[in-house]
PASEBA-1860 file (N, C-alpha, C; in nm, 3 decimals):
! residues 251
1> MGMTKKAR> 0.516/-7.104/-2.023/0.498/-6.920/-2.092/0.604/-6.866/-2.043 ~ 0.643/-6.820/-1.967/0.789/-6.744/-1.980/0.754/-6.575/-1.943 ~ 0.857/-6.494/-1.914/0.877/-6.371/-1.911/0.807/-6.264/-2.029 ~ 0.797/-6.147/-2.025/0.773/-6.056/-2.166/0.910/-6.034/-2.204 ~ 0.901/-6.024/-2.326/1.038/-5.993/-2.326/1.112/-5.831/-2.299 ~ 1.038/-5.714/-2.274/1.071/-5.630/-2.172/1.118/-5.669/-2.051 ~ 1.055/-5.784/-1.981/1.048/-5.796/-1.861/1.217/-5.840/-1.837 ~ 1.217/-5.929/-1.917/1.368/-5.969/-1.931/1.491/-5.861/-1.964
9> EYQEKMGT> 1.434/-5.811/-2.027/1.556/-5.701/-2.059/1.576/-5.565/-1.899 ~ 1.438/-5.592/-1.856/1.475/-5.494/-1.725/1.543/-5.590/-1.614 ~ 1.550/-5.688/-1.626/1.590/-5.778/-1.545/1.762/-5.799/-1.592 ~ 1.795/-5.823/-1.676/1.963/-5.803/-1.718/1.966/-5.661/-1.724 ~ 1.940/-5.543/-1.723/1.980/-5.480/-1.670/1.998/-5.383/-1.524 ~ 1.894/-5.499/-1.456/1.913/-5.448/-1.303/2.073/-5.551/-1.287 ~ 2.103/-5.622/-1.358/2.207/-5.716/-1.317/2.194/-5.822/-1.231 ~ 2.080/-5.827/-1.165/2.054/-5.930/-1.031/1.978/-6.002/-1.072
17> DMLSALLE> 1.919/-6.094/-1.035/1.817/-6.185/-1.062/1.733/-6.204/-0.869 ~ 1.643/-6.159/-0.838/1.572/-6.211/-0.719/1.460/-6.274/-0.718 ~ 1.435/-6.322/-0.858/1.338/-6.429/-0.857/1.355/-6.569/-0.898 ~ 1.493/-6.575/-0.932/1.583/-6.704/-0.979/1.579/-6.802/-0.922 ~ 1.585/-6.829/-0.768/1.541/-6.982/-0.714/1.334/-6.981/-0.703 ~ 1.309/-6.875/-0.733/1.139/-6.878/-0.803/1.094/-6.950/-0.841 ~ 1.207/-6.914/-0.993/1.127/-7.017/-1.093/1.155/-7.104/-1.141 ~ 1.245/-7.187/-1.024/1.259/-7.345/-1.045/1.132/-7.386/-0.930
25> TDPEFAER> 1.079/-7.295/-0.803/0.990/-7.401/-0.748/0.844/-7.347/-0.775 ~ 0.839/-7.193/-0.818/0.691/-7.112/-0.807/0.759/-7.053/-0.950 ~ 0.718/-7.140/-1.083/0.743/-7.069/-1.189/0.647/-6.994/-1.225 ~ 0.518/-7.038/-1.230/0.404/-6.935/-1.278/0.413/-6.813/-1.215 ~ 0.386/-6.802/-1.064/0.385/-6.685/-0.980/0.515/-6.621/-1.029 ~ 0.649/-6.675/-1.017/0.781/-6.586/-1.117/0.759/-6.498/-1.162 ~ 0.720/-6.561/-1.306/0.684/-6.488/-1.429/0.599/-6.418/-1.423 ~ 0.477/-6.417/-1.352/0.393/-6.331/-1.383/0.428/-6.138/-1.278
33> FADFAYDE> 0.505/-6.199/-1.198/0.542/-6.124/-1.075/0.650/-6.009/-1.149 ~ 0.740/-6.094/-1.217/0.827/-6.022/-1.298/0.782/-5.935/-1.404 ~ 0.677/-6.015/-1.487/0.568/-5.907/-1.623/0.495/-5.814/-1.519 ~ 0.452/-5.813/-1.420/0.387/-5.674/-1.328/0.474/-5.554/-1.331 ~ 0.583/-5.607/-1.229/0.682/-5.570/-1.185/0.814/-5.491/-1.266 ~ 0.825/-5.574/-1.358/0.971/-5.566/-1.447/0.910/-5.496/-1.591 ~ 0.818/-5.511/-1.623/0.763/-5.477/-1.697/0.619/-5.342/-1.736 ~ 0.533/-5.401/-1.671/0.408/-5.331/-1.685/0.406/-5.203/-1.567
41> VVNQDDLD> 0.464/-5.224/-1.455/0.454/-5.125/-1.355/0.606/-5.013/-1.411 ~ 0.751/-5.067/-1.421/0.828/-4.998/-1.439/0.840/-4.917/-1.576 ~ 0.784/-4.965/-1.689/0.708/-4.908/-1.800/0.581/-4.817/-1.800 ~ 0.554/-4.824/-1.698/0.436/-4.662/-1.723/0.458/-4.534/-1.669 ~ 0.583/-4.477/-1.581/0.648/-4.356/-1.609/0.754/-4.355/-1.670 ~ 0.779/-4.252/-1.694/0.926/-4.190/-1.727/1.028/-4.217/-1.648 ~ 1.026/-4.180/-1.535/1.132/-4.178/-1.397/1.255/-4.268/-1.448 ~ 1.388/-4.206/-1.424/1.490/-4.224/-1.410/1.512/-4.365/-1.373
49> DCTRMIAV> 1.629/-4.452/-1.363/1.679/-4.551/-1.286/1.670/-4.559/-1.155 ~ 1.820/-4.441/-1.134/1.833/-4.417/-1.001/1.738/-4.335/-0.918 ~ 1.656/-4.243/-1.006/1.559/-4.254/-0.857/1.428/-4.336/-0.817 ~ 1.412/-4.435/-0.951/1.354/-4.573/-0.877/1.372/-4.615/-0.823 ~ 1.507/-4.681/-0.830/1.580/-4.757/-0.759/1.584/-4.739/-0.584 ~ 1.633/-4.590/-0.596/1.607/-4.516/-0.456/1.479/-4.527/-0.407 ~ 1.409/-4.546/-0.459/1.243/-4.524/-0.387/1.233/-4.625/-0.343 ~ 1.245/-4.729/-0.458/1.214/-4.897/-0.364/1.313/-4.941/-0.273
57> LAALLGCQ> 1.435/-4.927/-0.268/1.518/-4.954/-0.130/1.460/-4.872/-0.055 ~ 1.362/-4.740/-0.034/1.337/-4.709/0.122/1.188/-4.765/0.148 ~ 1.126/-4.801/0.057/1.011/-4.879/0.039/1.023/-4.983/0.096 ~ 1.150/-5.060/0.083/1.176/-5.200/0.115/1.225/-5.175/0.258 ~ 1.290/-5.062/0.299/1.291/-5.053/0.446/1.180/-5.052/0.528 ~ 1.141/-4.919/0.475/1.003/-4.879/0.532/0.894/-5.037/0.566 ~ 0.859/-5.177/0.450/0.809/-5.257/0.474/0.883/-5.374/0.566 ~ 1.032/-5.311/0.571/1.103/-5.459/0.653/1.107/-5.590/0.538
65> GAEAFREM> 1.127/-5.524/0.409/1.203/-5.654/0.320/1.325/-5.659/0.319 ~ 1.382/-5.747/0.442/1.534/-5.766/0.421/1.582/-5.830/0.341 ~ 1.466/-5.958/0.280/1.526/-6.050/0.165/1.516/-5.991/0.029 ~ 1.414/-5.904/0.005/1.468/-5.855/-0.130/1.525/-5.723/-0.127 ~ 1.534/-5.644/-0.015/1.649/-5.582/-0.035/1.793/-5.576/-0.032 ~ 1.789/-5.697/0.051/1.952/-5.752/0.027/1.961/-5.758/-0.147 ~ 1.845/-5.847/-0.241/1.849/-5.860/-0.393/1.879/-5.718/-0.469 ~ 1.789/-5.607/-0.382/1.779/-5.528/-0.487/1.938/-5.398/-0.487
73> VPAALNMG> 1.992/-5.395/-0.337/2.113/-5.317/-0.346/2.203/-5.339/-0.473 ~ 2.259/-5.424/-0.537/2.336/-5.445/-0.644/2.244/-5.385/-0.796 ~ 2.148/-5.407/-0.770/2.068/-5.375/-0.875/2.095/-5.211/-0.876 ~ 2.053/-5.169/-0.794/2.048/-5.036/-0.725/2.212/-4.966/-0.773 ~ 2.282/-5.015/-0.779/2.426/-4.988/-0.796/2.502/-4.974/-0.927 ~ 2.391/-5.120/-0.982/2.431/-5.095/-1.139/2.353/-5.024/-1.220 ~ 2.260/-4.955/-1.161/2.150/-4.850/-1.222/2.194/-4.689/-1.144 ~ 2.316/-4.695/-1.103/2.359/-4.561/-1.086/2.350/-4.545/-0.954
81> VTPVQLKE> 2.260/-4.571/-0.847/2.282/-4.608/-0.706/2.452/-4.541/-0.665 ~ 2.467/-4.462/-0.574/2.635/-4.422/-0.507/2.641/-4.500/-0.402 ~ 2.751/-4.547/-0.378/2.771/-4.576/-0.221/2.712/-4.517/-0.114 ~ 2.758/-4.363/-0.143/2.675/-4.309/-0.053/2.571/-4.209/-0.055 ~ 2.459/-4.269/-0.162/2.331/-4.230/-0.160/2.286/-4.364/-0.081 ~ 2.384/-4.478/-0.152/2.296/-4.602/-0.050/2.303/-4.611/0.093 ~ 2.387/-4.563/0.145/2.418/-4.558/0.311/2.316/-4.436/0.343 ~ 2.342/-4.318/0.275/2.252/-4.203/0.329/2.071/-4.267/0.334
89> IVYQAVAY> 2.062/-4.328/0.235/1.916/-4.382/0.240/1.826/-4.487/0.346 ~ 1.965/-4.550/0.396/1.966/-4.595/0.545/1.992/-4.528/0.669 ~ 2.071/-4.433/0.655/2.092/-4.385/0.804/1.953/-4.279/0.828 ~ 1.945/-4.205/0.734/1.742/-4.149/0.758/1.635/-4.226/0.793 ~ 1.684/-4.363/0.704/1.554/-4.411/0.797/1.572/-4.453/0.918 ~ 1.655/-4.414/1.004/1.692/-4.445/1.132/1.590/-4.356/1.206 ~ 1.569/-4.231/1.164/1.497/-4.136/1.203/1.296/-4.194/1.253 ~ 1.320/-4.206/1.105/1.154/-4.264/1.071/1.080/-4.416/1.097
97> LGIGRVLP> 1.224/-4.507/1.134/1.188/-4.694/1.186/1.234/-4.720/1.308 ~ 1.375/-4.636/1.331/1.423/-4.661/1.459/1.516/-4.794/1.434 ~ 1.636/-4.751/1.478/1.738/-4.817/1.466/1.732/-4.973/1.493 ~ 1.630/-5.013/1.568/1.577/-5.166/1.590/1.560/-5.221/1.454 ~ 1.467/-5.116/1.392/1.427/-5.201/1.224/1.556/-5.153/1.099 ~ 1.611/-5.073/1.144/1.733/-5.042/1.000/1.862/-5.109/1.060 ~ 1.911/-5.183/1.153/2.062/-5.194/1.206/2.044/-5.275/1.071 ~ 1.943/-5.441/1.110/2.009/-5.509/0.974/2.020/-5.455/0.818
105> FLSIVNEI> 1.953/-5.384/0.787/1.957/-5.319/0.640/2.115/-5.249/0.632 ~ 2.155/-5.194/0.723/2.279/-5.153/0.735/2.386/-5.266/0.722 ~ 2.380/-5.349/0.812/2.465/-5.429/0.800/2.477/-5.507/0.674 ~ 2.308/-5.534/0.611/2.346/-5.577/0.498/2.404/-5.508/0.335 ~ 2.408/-5.363/0.382/2.492/-5.295/0.302/2.631/-5.254/0.305 ~ 2.653/-5.297/0.450/2.797/-5.323/0.483/2.913/-5.431/0.394 ~ 2.759/-5.509/0.447/2.816/-5.664/0.331/2.828/-5.653/0.190 ~ 2.738/-5.569/0.140/2.750/-5.600/-0.052/2.883/-5.521/-0.092
113> LSSGGIRL> 2.884/-5.362/0.026/3.020/-5.269/-0.017/3.107/-5.328/-0.015 ~ 3.120/-5.433/0.118/3.285/-5.492/0.098/3.315/-5.581/0.037 ~ 3.216/-5.651/-0.005/3.198/-5.763/-0.077/3.251/-5.737/-0.264 ~ 3.213/-5.596/-0.249/3.226/-5.535/-0.361/3.348/-5.442/-0.362 ~ 3.433/-5.454/-0.320/3.571/-5.423/-0.258/3.552/-5.277/-0.229 ~ 3.482/-5.225/-0.222/3.491/-5.118/-0.131/3.479/-5.037/-0.012 ~ 3.594/-5.011/0.038/3.637/-4.996/0.144/3.563/-4.893/0.225 ~ 3.552/-4.953/0.362/3.424/-4.880/0.478/3.497/-4.863/0.609
121> PLEGQAET> 3.495/-4.717/0.641/3.401/-4.643/0.639/3.382/-4.529/0.480 ~ 3.323/-4.484/0.439/3.320/-4.404/0.306/3.331/-4.296/0.404 ~ 3.366/-4.180/0.259/3.398/-4.048/0.315/3.262/-3.995/0.407 ~ 3.306/-3.897/0.499/3.179/-3.864/0.595/3.137/-3.737/0.528 ~ 2.976/-3.755/0.566/2.930/-3.643/0.463/2.816/-3.517/0.574 ~ 2.874/-3.539/0.740/2.835/-3.485/0.805/2.859/-3.326/0.743 ~ 2.749/-3.238/0.803/2.737/-3.066/0.770/2.710/-2.994/0.917 ~ 2.724/-3.087/1.023/2.702/-2.984/1.141/2.794/-3.114/1.217
129> TMDDRLEK> 2.774/-2.961/1.348/2.848/-3.017/1.428/2.719/-3.040/1.612 ~ 2.747/-3.091/1.707/2.660/-3.113/1.834/2.643/-2.914/1.872 ~ 2.698/-2.834/1.857/2.722/-2.711/1.842/2.588/-2.643/1.787 ~ 2.571/-2.677/1.629/2.519/-2.631/1.549/2.426/-2.686/1.476 ~ 2.366/-2.854/1.508/2.272/-2.880/1.461/2.133/-2.875/1.494 ~ 2.116/-2.787/1.604/1.990/-2.743/1.603/1.925/-2.628/1.521 ~ 2.009/-2.557/1.522/2.013/-2.411/1.470/2.010/-2.459/1.289 ~ 2.147/-2.517/1.261/2.035/-2.583/1.084/1.939/-2.665/1.061
137> GNQVQVDI> 1.934/-2.745/1.192/1.803/-2.875/1.158/1.682/-2.794/1.137 ~ 1.662/-2.679/1.220/1.560/-2.615/1.205/1.544/-2.524/1.116 ~ 1.654/-2.485/1.070/1.616/-2.417/0.944/1.612/-2.468/0.782 ~ 1.612/-2.606/0.810/1.611/-2.703/0.696/1.457/-2.746/0.737 ~ 1.395/-2.725/0.849/1.220/-2.732/0.865/1.167/-2.639/0.832 ~ 1.259/-2.523/0.816/1.186/-2.374/0.772/1.192/-2.414/0.612 ~ 1.308/-2.460/0.569/1.350/-2.490/0.405/1.216/-2.566/0.325 ~ 1.186/-2.680/0.394/1.071/-2.826/0.354/0.951/-2.724/0.388
145> FGEHMKEF> 0.943/-2.724/0.501/0.780/-2.661/0.525/0.739/-2.524/0.581 ~ 0.820/-2.439/0.555/0.783/-2.321/0.574/0.798/-2.219/0.674 ~ 0.755/-2.107/0.708/0.850/-1.994/0.756/0.771/-2.038/0.922 ~ 0.668/-2.066/0.928/0.598/-2.155/1.021/0.720/-2.205/1.155 ~ 0.747/-2.300/1.072/0.851/-2.428/1.111/0.978/-2.327/1.232 ~ 0.968/-2.243/1.214/1.046/-2.106/1.252/1.063/-2.143/1.382 ~ 1.151/-2.212/1.472/1.200/-2.202/1.631/1.066/-2.265/1.641 ~ 0.992/-2.339/1.606/0.893/-2.429/1.646/0.932/-2.545/1.743
153> WKNGPEES> 1.092/-2.581/1.767/1.131/-2.684/1.829/1.063/-2.578/1.996 ~ 1.086/-2.491/1.998/1.051/-2.451/2.138/0.900/-2.484/2.194 ~ 0.819/-2.467/2.090/0.648/-2.482/2.106/0.593/-2.614/2.210 ~ 0.503/-2.662/2.253/0.458/-2.740/2.283/0.446/-2.755/2.439 ~ 0.401/-2.843/2.486/0.410/-2.813/2.639/0.547/-2.880/2.674 ~ 0.563/-2.840/2.819/0.658/-2.824/2.893/0.792/-3.022/2.884 ~ 0.665/-3.099/2.921/0.677/-3.191/2.938/0.693/-3.329/2.810 ~ 0.702/-3.238/2.713/0.714/-3.315/2.576/0.762/-3.216/2.487
161> AHINRWLA> 0.854/-3.056/2.525/0.926/-2.993/2.479/1.013/-3.077/2.404 ~ 1.091/-3.168/2.479/1.212/-3.187/2.438/1.210/-3.290/2.287 ~ 1.115/-3.349/2.261/1.088/-3.407/2.146/1.063/-3.319/2.006 ~ 1.029/-3.226/2.030/0.992/-3.096/1.933/1.125/-3.061/1.909 ~ 1.219/-3.011/2.002/1.361/-3.020/2.020/1.434/-3.140/1.944 ~ 1.412/-3.274/1.953/1.477/-3.337/1.922/1.432/-3.368/1.766 ~ 1.330/-3.365/1.723/1.275/-3.317/1.567/1.373/-3.246/1.459 ~ 1.412/-3.117/1.540/1.493/-3.023/1.523/1.632/-3.085/1.471
169> DNCFGDYY> 1.691/-3.104/1.646/1.875/-3.131/1.572/1.902/-3.277/1.545 ~ 1.807/-3.379/1.589/1.821/-3.490/1.538/1.773/-3.587/1.398 ~ 1.598/-3.542/1.399/1.583/-3.609/1.269/1.658/-3.550/1.146 ~ 1.621/-3.390/1.129/1.636/-3.229/1.071/1.829/-3.224/1.081 ~ 1.864/-3.196/1.163/1.994/-3.185/1.183/2.055/-3.275/1.182 ~ 2.054/-3.399/1.244/2.147/-3.487/1.182/2.133/-3.598/1.071 ~ 2.014/-3.565/0.946/2.023/-3.648/0.883/1.968/-3.547/0.723 ~ 1.921/-3.480/0.765/1.884/-3.377/0.642/2.005/-3.311/0.600
177> TRNGLDYR> 2.088/-3.271/0.682/2.188/-3.160/0.674/2.292/-3.207/0.619 ~ 2.310/-3.365/0.594/2.458/-3.422/0.527/2.433/-3.383/0.372 ~ 2.520/-3.412/0.309/2.545/-3.459/0.193/2.506/-3.587/0.124 ~ 2.537/-3.619/0.009/2.472/-3.745/-0.067/2.322/-3.704/-0.126 ~ 2.225/-3.705/0.001/2.114/-3.671/-0.104/2.066/-3.518/-0.102 ~ 1.981/-3.465/-0.175/1.916/-3.321/-0.187/1.779/-3.314/-0.083 ~ 1.736/-3.174/-0.097/1.632/-3.234/0.000/1.499/-3.333/-0.080 ~ 1.474/-3.282/-0.197/1.404/-3.382/-0.288/1.415/-3.452/-0.245
185> RREMITFC> 1.546/-3.535/-0.312/1.549/-3.643/-0.292/1.522/-3.757/-0.137 ~ 1.582/-3.665/-0.018/1.548/-3.646/0.126/1.397/-3.639/0.164 ~ 1.303/-3.607/0.095/1.169/-3.605/0.088/1.088/-3.690/0.022 ~ 1.123/-3.743/-0.090/1.080/-3.846/-0.114/1.123/-4.001/-0.054 ~ 1.238/-4.035/-0.001/1.295/-4.131/0.055/1.210/-4.106/0.188 ~ 1.160/-4.025/0.266/1.049/-4.025/0.401/0.903/-4.044/0.340 ~ 0.920/-3.982/0.244/0.763/-4.028/0.188/0.738/-4.190/0.155 ~ 0.840/-4.247/0.130/0.853/-4.432/0.072/0.864/-4.458/0.206
193> FLAAQGGC> 0.953/-4.434/0.279/0.937/-4.474/0.434/0.800/-4.518/0.479 ~ 0.736/-4.378/0.521/0.641/-4.388/0.585/0.484/-4.429/0.520 ~ 0.498/-4.472/0.396/0.373/-4.506/0.336/0.392/-4.708/0.279 ~ 0.553/-4.720/0.303/0.565/-4.852/0.292/0.568/-4.931/0.486 ~ 0.570/-4.839/0.577/0.529/-4.843/0.710/0.373/-4.880/0.746 ~ 0.329/-4.784/0.680/0.160/-4.786/0.705/0.136/-4.762/0.890 ~ 0.027/-4.670/0.883/0.005/-4.637/1.017/0.054/-4.513/1.064 ~ 0.093/-4.483/0.966/0.150/-4.316/1.012/0.075/-4.194/0.869
201> EPQLTSHA> -0.032/-4.186/0.890/-0.103/-4.135/0.759/-0.126/-3.946/0.781 ~ -0.132/-3.953/0.938/-0.115/-3.793/0.926/0.024/-3.736/0.922 ~ 0.179/-3.798/0.935/0.295/-3.776/0.896/0.305/-3.751/0.744 ~ 0.248/-3.870/0.735/0.246/-3.865/0.521/0.190/-3.782/0.442 ~ 0.083/-3.749/0.526/0.021/-3.645/0.457/0.083/-3.528/0.460 ~ 0.133/-3.498/0.590/0.234/-3.361/0.607/0.381/-3.401/0.488 ~ 0.392/-3.501/0.470/0.574/-3.485/0.412/0.506/-3.540/0.261 ~ 0.368/-3.583/0.222/0.314/-3.589/0.067/0.313/-3.389/0.060
209> AANMRIGN> 0.313/-3.318/0.117/0.256/-3.147/0.104/0.377/-3.136/0.109 ~ 0.484/-3.151/0.210/0.648/-3.116/0.235/0.710/-3.128/0.054 ~ 0.670/-3.249/0.008/0.709/-3.307/-0.109/0.700/-3.230/-0.260 ~ 0.561/-3.111/-0.186/0.488/-3.068/-0.349/0.508/-2.949/-0.301 ~ 0.559/-2.878/-0.206/0.633/-2.771/-0.162/0.767/-2.752/-0.188 ~ 0.856/-2.799/-0.214/0.992/-2.800/-0.265/0.994/-2.903/-0.456 ~ 0.897/-2.863/-0.487/0.905/-2.979/-0.646/0.880/-3.070/-0.688 ~ 0.833/-3.187/-0.543/0.847/-3.349/-0.607/0.658/-3.283/-0.607
217> DKQFLIQV> 0.622/-3.270/-0.725/0.446/-3.243/-0.736/0.356/-3.353/-0.749 ~ 0.268/-3.341/-0.709/0.142/-3.479/-0.704/0.179/-3.557/-0.781 ~ 0.161/-3.538/-0.947/0.227/-3.660/-1.021/0.357/-3.721/-1.047 ~ 0.468/-3.695/-0.978/0.580/-3.748/-0.898/0.571/-3.837/-0.819 ~ 0.449/-3.802/-0.725/0.466/-3.886/-0.576/0.389/-4.026/-0.637 ~ 0.264/-3.998/-0.710/0.192/-4.068/-0.779/0.302/-4.202/-0.852 ~ 0.403/-4.135/-0.972/0.467/-4.238/-1.006/0.537/-4.261/-0.911 ~ 0.590/-4.231/-0.807/0.716/-4.283/-0.722/0.657/-4.386/-0.643
225> LSQCLPYI> 0.508/-4.360/-0.603/0.399/-4.473/-0.519/0.414/-4.577/-0.635 ~ 0.366/-4.602/-0.729/0.351/-4.673/-0.853/0.465/-4.779/-0.845 ~ 0.587/-4.743/-0.860/0.689/-4.789/-0.855/0.684/-4.891/-0.711 ~ 0.669/-4.854/-0.633/0.663/-4.932/-0.510/0.591/-5.018/-0.450 ~ 0.468/-4.984/-0.539/0.319/-5.099/-0.493/0.379/-5.222/-0.515 ~ 0.405/-5.276/-0.632/0.498/-5.438/-0.605/0.565/-5.500/-0.450 ~ 0.632/-5.357/-0.398/0.669/-5.429/-0.331/0.594/-5.418/-0.165 ~ 0.528/-5.353/-0.180/0.463/-5.275/-0.067/0.331/-5.321/-0.064
233> GYPRSLNA> 0.234/-5.346/-0.173/0.131/-5.423/-0.191/0.027/-5.290/-0.193 ~ -0.127/-5.375/-0.251/-0.183/-5.264/-0.246/-0.279/-5.172/-0.125 ~ -0.297/-5.208/-0.005/-0.333/-5.173/0.083/-0.285/-5.042/0.164 ~ -0.157/-5.026/0.149/-0.052/-4.912/0.205/-0.031/-4.798/0.098 ~ -0.060/-4.895/-0.041/-0.047/-4.835/-0.132/-0.150/-4.743/-0.191 ~ -0.273/-4.772/-0.164/-0.352/-4.709/-0.161/-0.398/-4.570/-0.046 ~ -0.352/-4.638/0.065/-0.386/-4.526/0.177/-0.298/-4.422/0.136 ~ -0.161/-4.465/0.114/-0.077/-4.368/0.079/-0.166/-4.280/-0.060
241> LRCVDEAA> -0.200/-4.268/-0.163/-0.239/-4.235/-0.243/-0.371/-4.132/-0.172 ~ -0.420/-4.197/-0.109/-0.541/-4.102/-0.029/-0.441/-3.975/0.009 ~ -0.337/-4.001/0.065/-0.258/-3.903/0.182/-0.246/-3.771/0.048 ~ -0.160/-3.846/-0.034/-0.126/-3.733/-0.149/-0.262/-3.685/-0.190 ~ -0.381/-3.705/-0.213/-0.465/-3.644/-0.289/-0.508/-3.549/-0.162 ~ -0.521/-3.599/-0.021/-0.507/-3.503/0.136/-0.439/-3.376/0.079 ~ -0.324/-3.404/0.068/-0.206/-3.321/0.036/-0.223/-3.204/-0.031 ~ -0.298/-3.275/-0.162/-0.292/-3.183/-0.234/-0.379/-3.086/-0.257
249> RQR> -0.532/-3.097/-0.175/-0.638/-3.033/-0.163/-0.595/-2.891/-0.087 ~ -0.542/-2.971/0.057/-0.485/-2.919/0.154/-0.432/-2.749/0.108 ~ -0.309/-2.752/-0.032/-0.258/-2.678/-0.116/-0.325/-2.626/-0.200
END
């Protein structure tokens, strides 16, 4: 039967063929998946290719799709995602997935960049020091979530107060303050990390609301989620959609 014309064109645009082996062993499945993911889904909205690829890479990190991630990294680079942006996506994932789940993906990125002639390490993007990361991280929390987050790190029971401090100085101070991605893209990839890994619905609702607060409106989040759906499946996508609806109602 073969892929649709638009699916073939998009696959050529990506410059990589994630389904090449499956077209030999599982042609009906591979063609139907390509028609869905590379035609029906891609042409559902007007997201630019770079934004789409950033979201898909974040979703693949979230769902631990290492083999698909390996195939999609060259496509992302072909579609305008820079090496710095690629690294920033992976670095920020550590705050939401943990190094145990992210380390294999960092190794994949380093391997692909090195094999493509890109010298590592890349230029540093840090904008904080160990002395000011808490203050600057808390300011990021205020910028994204609102004034109620000012000095939030001081709140909570004494025995767990250190975790609120870590959220400010590590999660936001070490990652969100970095160059390479702006707040809107950083909150978008956080939304994708949480949606794809599942089981984080309270945090996902909170970050959906934060996305909306800084300009990633409900329609945009649904567009992003739609592009991630072929890679994370329907249950987690539908759960994420409920969180987006809830965040919109709360606002």
